[in-house]
C-alpha positions in Angstrom: 120.0 100.5 109.8 123.0 98.8 111.4 125.0 96.3 109.5 126.4 93.0 110.9 129.1 90.8 109.5 128.2 87.3 110.3 130.5 84.3 110.0 129.2 80.9 110.1 131.5 78.0 110.9 130.0 74.6 109.8 131.4 71.3 110.9 130.4 67.6 110.8 128.4 66.3 113.7 130.3 63.7 115.9 130.2 60.4 114.4 129.8 61.6 110.8 132.4 60.6 108.4 134.7 63.2 107.3 136.6 61.8 104.2 138.5 65.1 103.3 139.7 65.3 106.9 140.8 61.7 107.0 142.7 62.3 103.6 144.6 65.1 105.1 145.1 63.4 108.3 146.8 60.5 106.4 148.8 62.8 104.0 150.4 65.1 106.6 152.8 62.7 108.1 154.2 62.1 104.5 155.1 65.8 104.5 156.8 65.8 107.7 154.0 66.9 110.0 154.0 63.9 112.4 152.6 65.9 115.3 149.2 66.6 113.8 146.0 64.4 114.4 142.2 64.5 114.2 142.0 66.7 111.2 138.4 67.9 110.5 137.4 69.8 107.4 134.3 72.2 107.5 133.2 75.3 105.7 132.9 78.9 106.5 130.1 81.4 105.2 130.6 85.0 105.5 127.9 87.5 104.8 126.5 91.0 105.9 123.0 91.5 107.3 121.2 94.6 107.7 119.0 94.4 110.8 117.6 96.5 113.5 119.5 94.7 116.3 122.1 92.2 116.8 119.5 89.7 118.1 117.5 90.2 114.7 120.5 89.6 112.7 121.6 86.5 114.7 117.9 85.0 114.4 117.9 85.6 110.6 121.2 83.9 110.2 120.2 81.2 112.3 117.1 80.6 110.2 119.3 80.7 107.1 121.6 78.0 108.5 118.6 75.8 109.3 117.0 76.3 105.8 119.8 76.3 103.5 123.5 76.8 104.7 123.9 73.9 106.9 122.6 70.4 106.7 121.3 69.9 110.4 121.1 66.1 110.0 124.9 65.8 109.5 126.4 69.4 110.4 126.7 71.6 113.4 127.0 75.4 113.0 128.3 78.3 115.0 127.4 81.9 114.3 129.8 84.8 115.1 128.3 88.4 114.6 130.1 91.7 114.7 128.7 95.2 114.0 130.2 97.1 111.0 131.4 100.6 111.8 
């Protein structure tokens, strides 16, 4: 059975407060990084899925995101898949 590496990038939805991003955004100029703005902090989940097809793997990871990995009320997610050799 094929194996797929899935990477899920989870970010806040527009309009949702991001206190970690705001703290970093305020701190960077003090460290000399005055050309940086709009800092956002999210999370990345990486996992390996055994599935018959890429579509089946994507559907399973999508279901995991909706049920556990992301909070759809305040977070958006993007799934990237690649087949392992």
